[in-house]
C-alpha positions, 0 to 999 in steps of 0.5 A, spaced: 590 287 627 589 293 624 584 295 618 584 300 613 578 300 609 578 304 602 571 306 599 569 310 593 564 315 592 561 319 586 563 314 580 566 308 580 573 306 577 577 312 580 582 308 582 580 305 589 585 299 587 591 303 586 590 307 592 589 301 596 595 297 593 599 304 594 597 304 601 599 297 603 606 298 599 607 304 603 606 300 610 610 295 608 616 300 607 615 301 614 617 293 615 609 291 617 606 285 614 600 287 609 594 283 606 588 285 602 581 283 601 577 286 596 569 286 597 565 285 590 558 287 591 555 283 585 551 276 586 556 272 582 560 267 586 566 269 583 569 272 576 570 266 573 563 266 568 563 273 567 566 276 560 572 280 560 568 285 556 563 285 562 568 286 568 575 286 566 579 280 566 578 274 571 585 274 575 587 267 577 590 265 584 595 260 586 589 256 589 585 256 583 580 262 585 578 266 579 577 273 582 576 280 581 582 284 577 584 288 583 587 282 587 592 282 581 594 289 583 595 287 591 599 281 589 603 286 584 604 291 589 605 288 595 609 281 593 604 277 597 600 271 595 592 271 596 587 266 596 580 266 593 577 267 600 580 274 600 575 276 594 568 277 598 562 277 593 555 278 595 554 271 592 559 268 596 556 271 603 549 269 601 551 262 599 555 261 606 549 264 610 544 260 606 548 253 607 548 255 615 541 256 615 540 249 611 544 246 617 540 249 622 546 253 625 541 259 626 537 255 631 530 256 628 531 264 628 529 268 622 535 269 618 536 277 616 540 281 613 542 284 620 545 281 624 546 274 620 549 277 614 553 283 616 556 278 622 558 273 616 561 279 613 565 281 619 567 274 621 569 272 614 574 279 614 577 277 621 578 270 619 581 271 612 585 277 614 589 273 619 592 268 613 599 269 612 600 271 605 608 273 604 614 269 605 615 270 612 609 265 614 607 270 619 600 273 621 599 280 617 599 286 621 595 290 617 589 288 612 587 293 607 580 292 605 577 295 598 569 296 598 568 295 590 562 299 587 560 306 590 557 308 597 550 309 596 549 303 591 543 298 593 548 292 592 553 295 597 548 296 603 550 290 607 557 291 606 557 298 608 553 296 614 557 290 616 563 295 616 559 300 620 559 295 625 566 292 624 569 299 627 566 298 634 568 290 634 575 291 633 576 298 636 577 305 633 584 305 634 584 299 629 580 301 624 581 307 619 577 309 613 580 312 606 574 315 602 576 316 594 572 321 591 572 325 584 574 333 584 572 334 577 575 340 573 569 344 570 571 350 565 578 351 569 575 351 576 576 345 581 569 343 583 568 340 591 560 339 591 561 332 588 566 330 594 561 334 599 555 330 597 559 323 597 562 324 604 555 326 607 552 320 604 557 316 607 556 319 614 549 318 614 550 311 613 554 311 619 562 311 617 566 317 618 572 318 613 579 319 616 582 321 610 579 323 603 583 321 597 581 326 592 582 324 584 583 330 580 586 331 573 590 336 576 594 338 582 589 341 587 589 348 589 590 350 597 583 353 597 580 347 594 583 343 599 581 348 605 574 347 602 574 340 602 576 340 609 571 345 612 565 342 609 567 334 610 569 335 617 576 333 617 583 337 617 587 339 611 592 334 613 587 329 612 585 331 605 590 327 600 591 330 593 591 324 588 592 328 581 594 325 575 602 323 574 606 319 569 604 312 571 601 309 577 607 307 580 609 314 582 602 314 586 606 311 592 611 316 592 606 322 591 602 319 597 609 319 601 610 326 599 604 328 602 606 325 609 600 320 608 603 315 612 605 320 618 597 320 619 596 313 619 601 311 623 599 316 629 591 314 627 592 306 628 598 307 633 602 303 628 608 305 632 606 300 638 607 294 633 614 290 635 618 290 629 625 286 628 631 289 625 630 285 619 623 287 618 625 294 618 631 293 613 626 289 608 622 295 608 627 300 607 630 296 601 623 296 598 622 303 598 629 304 595 628 299 590 621 302 588 624 309 587 630 306 583 624 303 579 621 310 578 627 313 576 628 307 570 621 310 568 623 317 568 630 316 564 628 311 559 628 313 552 628 307 547 621 306 545 618 299 544 612 297 540 608 291 542 602 289 538 597 286 542 593 282 538 586 280 542 579 279 541 577 284 547 581 290 546 574 294 546 575 294 554 583 295 555 582 292 563 580 285 559 588 284 559 590 288 565 595 283 568 598 282 561 599 290 560 602 290 567 607 285 566 609 288 559 610 295 564 614 291 569 618 288 564 619 295 560 621 298 566 626 293 568 629 294 561 629 301 561 625 302 555 618 306 554 612 301 552 607 303 547 602 298 546 599 297 539 592 295 540 590 290 534 583 287 534 584 280 531 578 280 527 581 286 523 586 282 520 582 277 517 581 279 510 575 275 509 571 277 515 565 280 513 565 285 519 572 288 517 572 294 513 578 296 509 580 302 513 581 297 519 584 292 516 590 296 513 590 299 520 591 293 523 596 290 519 600 296 519 600 296 527 602 288 526 608 289 521 611 295 524 611 292 531 617 290 535 614 284 538 607 281 537 603 278 543 597 274 543 594 273 549 588 268 552 581 268 550 575 263 549 571 262 542 572 262 535 572 269 533 578 273 531 582 266 531 584 266 524 587 273 525 591 271 531 593 265 526 596 270 521 599 274 526 603 268 529 605 267 522 608 274 520 612 273 527 614 266 525 616 268 518 619 275 519 623 273 525 619 278 530 619 276 537 613 273 539 609 271 546 603 267 546 599 266 552 594 260 553 590 261 547 596 264 544 600 257 544 595 254 541 594 259 535 602 258 534 601 251 534 595 251 529 599 256 524 605 251 524 601 245 523 598 248 517 604 252 514 609 247 516 606 240 517 601 241 511 595 240 515 591 245 511 585 244 516 588 244 522 584 247 528 582 247 535 576 242 537 574 248 541 572 252 535 570 246 531 567 241 535 566 236 529 573 237 527 576 230 524 581 227 528 586 228 523 585 235 523 585 236 531 591 240 533 588 242 540 583 238 543 579 238 549 582 236 556 579 229 558 579 230 565 575 237 564 567 237 566 563 239 560 557 241 563 558 246 569 562 252 567 564 255 574 571 253 576 571 247 572 577 249 568 584 247 569 586 252 574 591 255 579 599 254 580 602 247 577 609 245 575 612 245 569 618 241 568 623 243 562 625 237 558 632 234 557 636 237 551 633 244 551 640 248 554 639 252 548 632 254 550 632 262 551 626 261 556 629 256 560 635 261 561 630 267 562 628 263 568 635 262 571 636 255 568 631 252 573 629 245 572 622 247 573 617 253 574 610 254 577 605 258 574 598 259 574 593 256 569 586 257 566 584 253 560 580 247 558 584 245 551 591 243 550 595 241 544 594 234 541 599 230 544 599 225 538 602 231 534 608 233 538 613 228 535 611 231 528 612 238 530 618 237 534 621 234 528 620 241 524 623 245 530 617 247 534 620 244 541 615 243 547 621 245 552 616 245 558 611 239 560 607 237 566 609 232 571 606 227 566 611 229 560 605 229 556 601 235 557 605 241 553 606 247 557 612 251 553 613 251 546 619 255 543 621 255 536 629 254 534 633 259 530 628 265 531 630 271 535 624 270 540 618 265 539 615 263 545 609 261 548 606 258 554 599 254 556 599 257 563 598 265 564 605 268 566 602 275 567 598 273 573 605 272 577 608 278 575 610 283 580 612 290 579 619 289 582 620 282 579 617 282 572 615 275 569 620 272 565 617 270 558 614 278 558 621 280 560 624 276 554 619 279 549 620 286 551 628 285 551 628 281 545 623 287 541 628 292 544 634 288 542 637 288 549 636 280 550 644 279 551 644 285 556 638 282 560 642 275 560 648 279 563 644 282 569 645 289 566 638 291 568 637 289 576 634 294 580 638 298 585 638 295 592 641 291 597 637 285 596 632 282 592 625 284 593 
C-alpha cells in the first residue's frame, strides 16, 4: 500500500481537498486503484450535529455516515464509494481509545497520547486504507490522506505525530507528503516567506515535504519557484504551481502538465505495481473523458440561471454537493451555469427581517431564473419564502427541483393552493399543528431525543410506481424500475394525504419498499417539476451527473429532448 499525505499550512481553506482529489484522479489515470481518508481534528464524533454555517455541508455516505464535505470531493473525482470510517475525527479516536481502556485492553498501562492514541490513528489508517471502494472489489493500491486544518494547530498535533511515526512504519518508499501552502501577491510581488515559515514548522514536527503545492492567484514566476525550492530544501520540480484556473476541474490537467505524476511515480516506485491491460485501458479512458469534459466547459456558451432558494446561503459550502451536482450537469449539457443565490426569508413580504431592497432583489432573481431549486434544510426559518418560490415555479411553468425539504415544501404549497388546506404545514415547523393540517409528519421510527446519527440515513431503494411511464424523472433514470439514493431526514409526507394530492395531479412516482413512504413527486403537464425526499446530489459524479439535476439543467436550458436522445455524452470508449 502506498500512502500520499496532503497537509496544509499558512491558512485553512486553500484547496487541500481539491488537490488531494485531483492527485488521486491522476493516479487512477495510470490504472491504479485509489482510496481516500480525511482526518478532521475536531472533537465531534462526526459532522451530523454541526450547523451547515459552522463547517459547511454534512456529506452522507452509503452506510449512513455523516461526514466532512471533502469526502464528497473524493467520491466525485475518484468515482469511489467510501465508508464512515474513511473520515477520522478526534472524537472518534478518543472514543475508540477510551472504550479500549475501559475494556482493559491496555493491561494496566497509563494510557497516553503517545503511544496509545498515535498508534490507534496509525492502525485505523492501515485498516481503512485496505477496504475496497470501487467496482473492482479489490484492495486499493494507493491511499490519499488529507490532514484537515493547518499544521501547527494544537488540535492537529496528535495526528501530525502519528503521521511522523507512520512514515517509518510503512517505509519511505511507501509514504509521500504533499504540503499545500499559500503564496500571496502583495503590491504585485509574489511573497514566499509564509511558505518558508510553514515548511519550517512542518520540519520541526518531523515531517519533510516531498512536494510543495503553492496556491497563488496568478502563475508563479520562475524566480519565485527557485526561491521556494532553495529555502524549503526541495528541487524546483518538487514545487507545484497551483494558480487560479477557469474551474477546479482543470486542476488535474494543470498538475499533469507540470509532470507531478512523473515525480510521484518515481518517488513511490509505482511502476513496480502490477497492472492488467484492462486497468491501464480504464485509466486511459478516464483521462480521455476528463479532457473531453473540460473542453465542454471551455466551449459552452449558453448561460443557464438557476435560483437556489435556501436558508444557509451566507456560507456557500453549506450547499457544496448541490453546487457540484449543478456544475456536473451543466458541463454535460454544455452550458454555462449561473447560480442566483436567494435567501429564502428575503422572499417573505411579512418577515420582520426582510427590507424592501432585499425583497425586490430576491424576487427579481426568482422571476428571471431559468430554473428554481429548493435544497434540504432544517427548521422553520425561511420556509414560507420557499413555499412562495415553489408556487411561482408551479404556476409559471418554470423548471423546479426540490430536495428533501424541497419536496416537503412543494407538497405544502400544493396542499394549500390546490387542495385548499389553507393552514397546511409541517409538524417540524409547528409541533402543535392539528392533524387535519399536517402535510408533513414525523417519521414514527425516528428517535426524538438523541440527535447524532438518528435520522433516516444512507443508501435506500426507491421503486417507481405503476402507470408512470409518462414520468420525466423515470426516463432520466433510464426507465429503471428502481433506484438507490442516499437519505437524511426525520420527516415525511403524510401518507393519508397522498390520494388527494395525486387526484389533483401531484403524483408520487417513487415510493419506498413498503409502498407508503413518498420518495419522488412529479407534477403532470409541467415543463419539469420534480422533487425527491432523498439527496441525489450526494451520488453525483464529475463524469456521471445526478439524473434529477441533469433534468433540471436540461429543462432550464430547453434541451431536455436532446438529452433524452443522448446528444450530450462525454467522448470515450466506455462509460466511466
